[in-house]
Backbone as numpy.savetxt, mean C-alpha at the origin, in Angstrom:
# Nx Ny Nz CAx CAy CAz Cx Cy Cz
28.23 -15.02 87.88 29.07 -13.88 87.08 28.45 -14.39 85.84
28.29 -15.26 85.15 28.21 -16.29 84.07 26.29 -15.56 84.00
25.37 -15.76 84.63 24.13 -15.03 84.88 24.17 -13.60 84.53
25.15 -13.20 84.90 25.04 -11.38 85.01 25.37 -11.17 83.68
26.42 -11.80 83.16 26.97 -11.59 81.71 25.74 -11.82 80.69
25.21 -12.85 80.71 24.00 -13.56 79.81 23.41 -12.36 80.00
22.83 -12.03 81.02 21.54 -11.11 81.24 22.29 -9.76 80.72
23.31 -9.26 80.71 23.60 -7.86 80.09 23.61 -8.31 78.29
24.15 -9.49 77.83 23.92 -9.83 76.50 22.47 -10.10 75.38
21.73 -10.71 76.93 20.36 -10.58 76.17 19.63 -9.14 76.35
19.68 -8.27 77.09 19.65 -6.68 77.44 20.21 -6.16 76.27
21.20 -6.16 75.51 22.09 -5.51 74.74 21.35 -5.62 73.15
21.09 -7.11 73.58 20.58 -7.84 72.02 19.40 -7.62 71.74
18.47 -7.22 72.69 17.14 -6.65 72.89 17.19 -5.03 72.35
18.01 -4.64 73.07 17.87 -2.80 72.96 18.45 -2.56 71.46
19.60 -3.83 71.26 19.57 -3.18 69.34 18.54 -3.45 68.49
17.94 -4.81 68.47 16.87 -5.03 68.32 15.89 -4.13 67.82
15.32 -3.41 68.93 14.31 -2.69 69.01 14.58 -1.38 68.82
16.07 -1.04 68.40 16.11 0.12 67.91 16.23 0.14 66.41
17.00 -0.95 65.81 16.99 -1.25 64.82 15.03 -1.01 64.06
13.92 -1.71 64.40 12.88 -1.62 64.27 11.91 -0.65 64.58
11.87 -0.12 62.81 10.76 1.13 63.30 9.55 0.82 62.18
8.52 1.43 62.43 7.38 1.33 61.99 7.47 2.09 60.94
7.05 0.92 59.50 6.69 1.76 58.19 6.04 2.80 57.74
5.68 3.96 57.36 4.95 4.76 57.25 3.94 3.97 55.95
2.63 4.59 56.06 1.65 3.59 54.83 2.29 4.33 53.71
1.98 3.57 52.40 2.33 4.19 51.04 0.94 5.17 50.90
1.42 6.33 50.48 0.34 7.11 49.78 0.52 6.54 48.43
-0.80 6.61 48.08 -1.28 6.63 46.76 -1.08 8.16 45.79
0.26 7.34 44.86 0.73 8.68 44.07 -0.50 8.72 42.50
-0.79 10.27 42.41 -2.05 10.47 41.29 -1.14 10.60 39.87
-2.14 9.42 38.88 -1.73 9.15 38.09 -1.60 10.55 37.14
-0.43 10.94 36.61 -0.57 12.41 35.69 -0.63 11.81 34.02
-0.22 10.61 33.97 -0.42 10.29 32.32 -1.24 9.38 32.00
-2.36 9.27 30.83 -3.42 7.68 30.45 -2.41 6.93 30.20
-1.92 6.00 30.44 -1.81 5.07 29.77 -2.55 3.65 29.35
-3.93 4.18 29.16 -4.95 3.72 28.10 -5.05 3.28 26.86
-5.08 2.49 25.91 -4.63 2.72 24.70 -6.39 2.51 24.05
-7.24 3.56 24.27 -8.83 3.11 23.69 -9.12 2.61 22.17
-8.09 3.55 21.11 -8.42 2.95 19.89 -7.65 1.56 19.73
-6.71 0.79 20.50 -5.67 -0.36 20.53 -5.04 0.13 18.94
-4.32 1.02 19.14 -3.26 1.14 17.66 -1.77 1.10 18.15
-1.98 0.27 19.51 -0.85 0.24 20.30 0.63 1.53 21.14
-0.78 2.67 20.85 0.18 4.09 21.22 -0.66 4.40 22.38
-0.46 4.97 23.43 -1.03 5.01 25.19 -1.91 6.41 24.62
-3.14 6.67 24.98 -3.75 7.62 25.15 -2.84 9.44 25.29
-2.14 9.34 26.30 -1.43 10.73 26.60 -0.79 10.81 25.15
-0.05 9.87 24.23 0.95 10.00 23.33 -0.33 10.23 22.22
-1.34 10.07 22.24 -1.74 9.72 20.88 -2.87 10.89 20.46
-2.11 11.42 18.92 -2.40 12.53 18.61 -4.04 12.63 17.88
-3.97 10.99 17.42 -5.28 11.04 16.91 -6.03 9.62 17.56
-7.11 9.95 18.34 -7.87 8.99 18.93 -8.53 8.55 18.19
-9.12 8.14 17.35 -9.85 7.47 16.31 -9.20 6.73 15.14
-8.07 5.42 15.33 -7.54 4.92 14.60 -8.61 4.32 13.95
-8.01 3.72 12.38 -9.01 2.94 11.76 -8.07 1.86 11.78
-8.71 0.27 12.27 -8.55 -0.99 12.89 -7.57 -1.35 11.73
-6.19 -1.32 12.32 -5.06 -2.29 10.79 -4.72 -1.24 10.38
-4.72 0.12 10.81 -3.84 0.96 9.97 -2.66 1.09 10.20
-1.71 1.80 9.50 -0.22 1.44 10.02 -0.30 2.86 10.59
0.87 3.02 11.60 0.45 4.26 12.22 2.03 4.99 12.74
1.97 6.00 12.96 3.03 6.82 13.16 3.05 6.86 14.81
4.13 7.28 15.24 4.46 7.03 16.67 3.84 8.00 17.20
3.28 8.76 16.82 2.05 9.68 17.50 0.74 9.26 17.23
0.56 7.74 16.87 -0.72 7.24 17.05 -1.64 7.73 15.61
-0.86 8.37 14.63 -1.90 8.53 13.23 -1.51 7.61 12.55
-2.37 7.92 11.58 -2.55 6.68 10.73 -1.53 7.31 9.32
-0.81 6.53 8.17 0.20 6.79 7.56 -0.98 6.83 6.24
-0.52 8.30 5.98 -1.41 8.48 4.74 -0.61 7.72 3.17
-1.46 7.06 2.51 -0.84 6.17 1.28 -1.48 7.52 0.31
-0.46 7.65 -0.88 -0.97 8.83 -1.68 0.47 7.90 -2.70
0.35 7.43 -3.98 0.71 6.54 -4.87 0.55 6.58 -6.06
1.22 6.22 -7.07 0.66 5.94 -8.08 0.58 4.14 -8.98
-0.33 4.27 -8.77 -0.36 2.57 -9.30 -0.23 2.49 -10.84
0.33 1.25 -11.10 0.96 0.98 -12.60 0.85 -0.22 -13.16
-0.55 -0.98 -13.53 -0.72 -2.17 -14.29 -0.59 -2.45 -16.22
-0.11 -3.30 -16.34 0.19 -3.82 -17.79 -0.27 -4.69 -18.30
-1.21 -4.78 -19.19 -2.21 -5.61 -20.20 -1.30 -5.25 -21.52
-1.22 -6.65 -22.16 -1.01 -6.96 -23.75 -2.48 -7.13 -24.08
-2.55 -6.04 -25.23 -3.19 -6.72 -26.43 -3.22 -6.91 -27.29
-3.63 -8.13 -27.69 -2.85 -9.08 -29.22 -4.06 -9.33 -29.93
-3.19 -8.73 -30.85 -4.11 -8.66 -32.18 -3.61 -9.76 -33.81
-4.46 -9.82 -34.45 -3.76 -11.22 -35.43 -2.69 -10.06 -36.11
-1.74 -11.23 -37.12 -0.57 -10.95 -37.54 -1.26 -10.08 -38.60
-0.53 -8.88 -39.18 -1.15 -7.41 -40.29 -2.19 -7.07 -39.89
-2.89 -7.24 -38.54 -4.26 -6.59 -38.52 -4.20 -5.65 -37.68
-5.18 -4.86 -37.73 -5.44 -3.93 -36.32 -7.10 -3.81 -36.02
-7.11 -5.58 -36.66 -8.75 -5.60 -35.79 -8.86 -6.70 -34.72
-9.38 -6.85 -33.64 -9.21 -7.26 -32.50 -10.29 -8.25 -32.44
-9.77 -9.92 -31.81 -10.84 -10.64 -31.41 -12.01 -9.85 -30.56
-13.14 -10.88 -30.35 -13.77 -10.61 -29.09 -13.55 -10.34 -28.06
-12.95 -11.80 -27.86 -12.12 -11.83 -26.43 -11.23 -10.66 -26.09
-10.36 -10.35 -27.13 -9.42 -9.21 -26.58 -10.27 -8.12 -26.56
-11.42 -7.60 -27.21 -12.14 -6.50 -26.94 -13.15 -6.45 -25.64
-13.26 -7.53 -25.25 -13.52 -7.36 -24.22 -12.23 -7.28 -22.66
-11.60 -7.82 -23.43 -10.32 -7.57 -22.08 -9.96 -6.07 -21.91
-9.77 -4.97 -22.99 -9.97 -3.66 -22.96 -11.20 -3.05 -22.63
-12.42 -3.64 -22.97 -13.28 -2.36 -22.05 -13.43 -3.23 -20.87
-13.22 -4.06 -20.34 -13.04 -4.01 -18.93 -12.20 -3.48 -18.11
-10.80 -3.36 -18.39 -9.54 -2.85 -18.03 -10.10 -1.37 -17.99
-11.17 -0.45 -19.50 -11.38 0.98 -19.57 -12.30 1.54 -18.08
-13.82 0.46 -18.83 -14.34 0.61 -17.09 -13.63 0.75 -15.80
-12.55 -0.54 -15.42 -12.19 -0.07 -14.19 -11.09 1.20 -14.20
-10.51 1.39 -15.12 -10.25 2.50 -14.89 -10.85 4.24 -15.07
-11.99 4.07 -15.61 -13.10 5.03 -15.12 -13.88 5.12 -13.76
-13.76 4.27 -13.14 -13.49 4.22 -11.17 -12.77 4.75 -10.15
-11.55 5.06 -11.23 -10.33 5.15 -10.27 -9.94 6.52 -10.74
-9.81 7.72 -9.63 -9.29 8.78 -9.60 -7.85 8.79 -10.14
-7.87 10.00 -10.96 -6.66 10.37 -12.06 -6.37 9.43 -13.09
-6.98 8.52 -13.84 -6.55 7.55 -14.20 -6.01 7.50 -15.66
-5.30 7.34 -16.14 -4.56 7.30 -17.24 -4.35 5.88 -18.50
-4.50 6.12 -18.91 -3.97 5.08 -19.88 -3.02 5.26 -21.42
-1.85 4.69 -21.16 -1.05 4.84 -22.32 -0.94 3.68 -23.23
-1.08 3.76 -24.41 -1.37 2.68 -25.39 0.40 2.95 -26.42
0.86 1.40 -26.23 1.81 1.80 -27.29 1.59 0.87 -28.15
1.54 1.26 -29.86 1.13 0.32 -30.53 2.42 -0.46 -31.14
2.18 -1.76 -30.84 3.43 -2.50 -31.35 3.40 -3.48 -32.85
4.14 -3.94 -33.11 4.04 -5.01 -34.46 5.39 -6.10 -34.26
5.17 -6.66 -35.08 5.88 -8.02 -35.38 6.68 -7.26 -36.20
8.15 -7.85 -35.97 9.41 -7.36 -36.89 9.24 -7.61 -38.21
8.62 -8.08 -39.03 8.23 -8.47 -40.50 7.72 -6.88 -41.02
8.46 -6.86 -41.95 7.84 -5.45 -42.84 8.85 -4.09 -42.53
8.72 -2.65 -43.47 9.34 -1.95 -43.21 9.16 -1.07 -42.10
9.69 -0.17 -41.44 9.53 0.79 -40.24 8.40 1.45 -40.58
8.74 2.28 -41.74 7.23 2.85 -41.98 6.13 2.24 -42.17
5.83 0.49 -42.61 4.82 0.06 -42.69 4.09 -0.38 -41.07
4.95 -0.64 -40.50 5.04 -1.11 -38.97 4.58 0.48 -37.85
5.06 1.32 -38.25 5.36 2.36 -37.87 3.15 2.75 -38.25
2.83 2.56 -39.42 1.26 2.88 -39.80 0.69 1.99 -39.25
0.90 0.36 -38.81 0.06 -0.37 -38.41 -0.03 -0.33 -37.16
1.09 0.06 -36.72 1.18 0.34 -34.80 0.06 1.38 -34.39
0.18 2.38 -35.34 -0.77 3.35 -35.01 -2.69 3.27 -35.29
-2.72 2.04 -35.92 -3.93 1.85 -36.67 -4.47 0.73 -35.17
-3.49 0.57 -34.64 -3.80 -0.59 -33.50 -4.13 0.47 -31.92
-2.98 1.50 -32.37 -3.34 2.05 -31.14 -4.96 2.81 -31.30
-5.16 3.37 -32.42 -6.39 3.51 -32.65 -7.73 3.03 -32.23
-7.29 1.42 -32.72 -8.54 0.68 -32.55 -9.14 0.94 -31.03
-8.10 0.51 -30.48 -8.43 0.87 -28.78 -9.01 2.61 -28.36
-8.41 3.43 -29.43 -9.01 4.30 -28.83 -10.56 4.76 -29.22
-11.04 3.97 -30.47 -12.47 4.10 -30.72 -13.14 3.56 -29.68
-12.29 2.42 -29.73 -13.43 1.55 -28.43 -13.68 2.48 -26.90
-12.38 3.15 -26.64 -12.63 4.01 -25.21 -13.41 4.91 -25.57
-13.49 5.48 -26.63 -14.68 6.80 -26.75 -16.09 5.69 -26.93
-16.15 4.73 -28.04 -17.32 4.16 -27.48 -18.24 4.16 -26.29
-16.93 3.84 -25.65 -17.62 3.33 -23.98 -17.46 4.90 -23.21
-17.41 5.42 -23.07 -17.42 7.37 -22.49 -16.39 7.03 -21.86
-14.87 6.20 -22.33 -13.76 6.74 -21.46 -13.33 8.00 -22.15
-12.98 8.98 -21.24 -12.37 10.04 -21.48 -11.27 10.60 -22.71
-11.37 10.80 -23.87 -9.76 10.23 -24.64 -8.98 11.55 -24.26
-9.65 12.77 -23.43 -8.31 13.25 -22.72 -6.60 12.47 -21.51
-7.68 11.34 -21.29 -6.84 10.61 -20.61 -6.14 9.64 -20.99
-5.98 9.54 -22.27 -5.19 8.34 -23.24 -4.10 9.05 -24.10
-2.85 8.22 -23.33 -1.93 9.19 -24.06 -1.44 7.58 -25.39
-1.00 8.24 -26.30 -0.76 7.38 -27.70 0.59 7.43 -28.31
1.37 6.40 -28.31 2.48 5.97 -28.91 2.46 5.03 -29.59
3.61 4.71 -30.47 3.71 3.55 -30.89 5.26 2.84 -30.89
5.74 1.83 -30.91 7.12 1.39 -30.61 8.11 1.94 -30.92
7.99 2.41 -31.62 9.14 3.71 -32.66 9.67 4.90 -31.62
8.92 4.96 -30.79 8.62 6.45 -30.25 9.86 6.55 -29.11
9.47 7.58 -28.16 10.03 7.09 -26.73 9.60 6.25 -26.15
10.36 4.82 -25.67 9.57 3.98 -25.68 9.49 3.41 -23.77
8.07 3.20 -23.61 7.93 2.99 -22.48 7.45 1.64 -22.31
7.63 0.83 -23.30 7.13 -0.30 -23.35 8.29 -1.37 -21.91
7.72 -1.77 -20.73 7.91 -2.74 -19.37 9.12 -3.21 -20.28
10.13 -3.60 -19.10 11.48 -4.18 -19.22 11.01 -5.77 -19.52
9.92 -6.15 -18.52 9.23 -7.24 -18.41 8.75 -8.18 -19.62
8.46 -7.21 -21.05 8.14 -7.48 -22.08 8.90 -7.43 -22.68
9.55 -8.22 -23.78 10.47 -8.24 -24.73 10.39 -8.90 -25.46
10.90 -8.08 -26.25 10.67 -8.78 -27.90 9.86 -8.26 -28.86
9.41 -8.61 -29.53 8.45 -7.92 -30.97 6.83 -8.97 -31.34
6.26 -8.43 -31.06 4.84 -9.32 -31.35 3.77 -8.49 -31.95
2.96 -9.28 -32.67 1.44 -8.83 -32.84 0.74 -8.37 -32.49
0.73 -7.23 -31.27 0.25 -6.71 -29.89 0.14 -5.41 -30.24
-0.45 -4.75 -28.96 -0.29 -3.57 -28.22 -0.39 -3.41 -26.80
0.51 -2.59 -26.38 0.47 -2.75 -25.06 0.22 -1.62 -24.12
-1.09 -1.81 -23.33 -1.45 -0.86 -22.32 -1.55 -0.75 -20.93
-0.78 0.65 -20.91 -0.13 0.56 -19.45 -0.99 1.61 -18.80
-1.83 0.96 -17.83 -3.02 1.34 -16.71 -2.71 2.49 -15.56
-2.32 3.33 -15.21 -2.24 4.08 -14.42 -3.04 5.08 -13.53
-3.34 5.40 -12.26 -4.26 5.39 -11.33 -3.69 5.78 -9.96
-4.12 6.88 -9.34 -3.85 7.46 -7.79 -4.73 6.61 -7.22
-3.53 6.15 -6.05 -4.37 5.86 -4.51 -4.07 6.78 -3.41
-4.77 6.68 -2.59 -4.79 7.54 -1.67 -5.97 7.07 -0.35
-5.53 7.50 0.77 -6.44 6.82 2.02 -5.67 6.69 3.20
-5.61 5.54 3.92 -4.88 4.93 4.88 -3.87 4.10 4.34
-2.86 4.17 5.01 -1.89 2.68 4.69 -2.42 1.38 5.61
-2.65 0.44 5.07 -3.05 -0.45 5.98 -1.64 -1.26 6.69
-2.06 -2.13 7.71 -1.06 -3.12 8.29 -0.89 -4.68 7.38
-0.08 -5.04 6.71 0.38 -6.55 6.70 -0.59 -7.09 7.51
-1.50 -7.98 6.62 -1.84 -9.46 7.72 -1.96 -10.52 7.02
-1.90 -11.67 7.68 -2.34 -12.94 7.03 -2.82 -13.07 5.67
-4.14 -12.55 5.64 -5.07 -12.31 4.80 -4.75 -11.06 3.50
-3.71 -10.50 3.81 -3.44 -9.62 2.81 -3.31 -9.83 1.26
-2.51 -10.69 1.32 -1.87 -11.74 -0.09 -3.07 -12.25 -0.52
-3.94 -12.84 0.05 -4.98 -13.81 -0.23 -6.29 -12.56 -0.99
-6.36 -11.22 -0.02 -7.23 -10.07 -1.03 -6.42 -9.68 -2.50
-5.21 -9.67 -2.16 -4.73 -9.10 -3.72 -4.88 -9.95 -5.00
-5.36 -11.52 -4.44 -5.60 -12.59 -5.69 -6.78 -12.77 -5.95
-7.79 -11.77 -5.03 -9.12 -12.06 -5.81 -9.28 -11.16 -6.58
């Protein structure tokens, strides 16, 4: 009787095991509907990339297009005159000449000249001296061919554009250079700050 029960249990177990085991159907490869490659290596897959040839290192939007750069850049230079003088040393002439030559090669360049003086002397005298200093730079610009219509002239006592970083009155002239920059905005990398210092 024990053999019969054992045999029935074995038969039942085998029946259950074979009843549960089914042969799995082979996996059918699915067609890839999206291009997951990133051909231009900008971090956006081809399926989402609206600009297929992104410049290497460009900042990009979510659709893979480069971010455009369109901004006004402004740099300030202080040109020093001798006390109570509108004449420049050779070193200062070289400094302003270099600035003007750089500006001539930049788009939509302007030069704001702010004639300044030290506080000694009357307001009328200082105003006239400040204007003569502006005229000195204006003459240098004309001599080297800088377009004089791109020069905005004023003196310290007019609507003041003097940068707050330059405080106090000295025997000087402040030249504020402005130009337009456009193109592709580039990503920061470890060499970015080194390029700016050159």
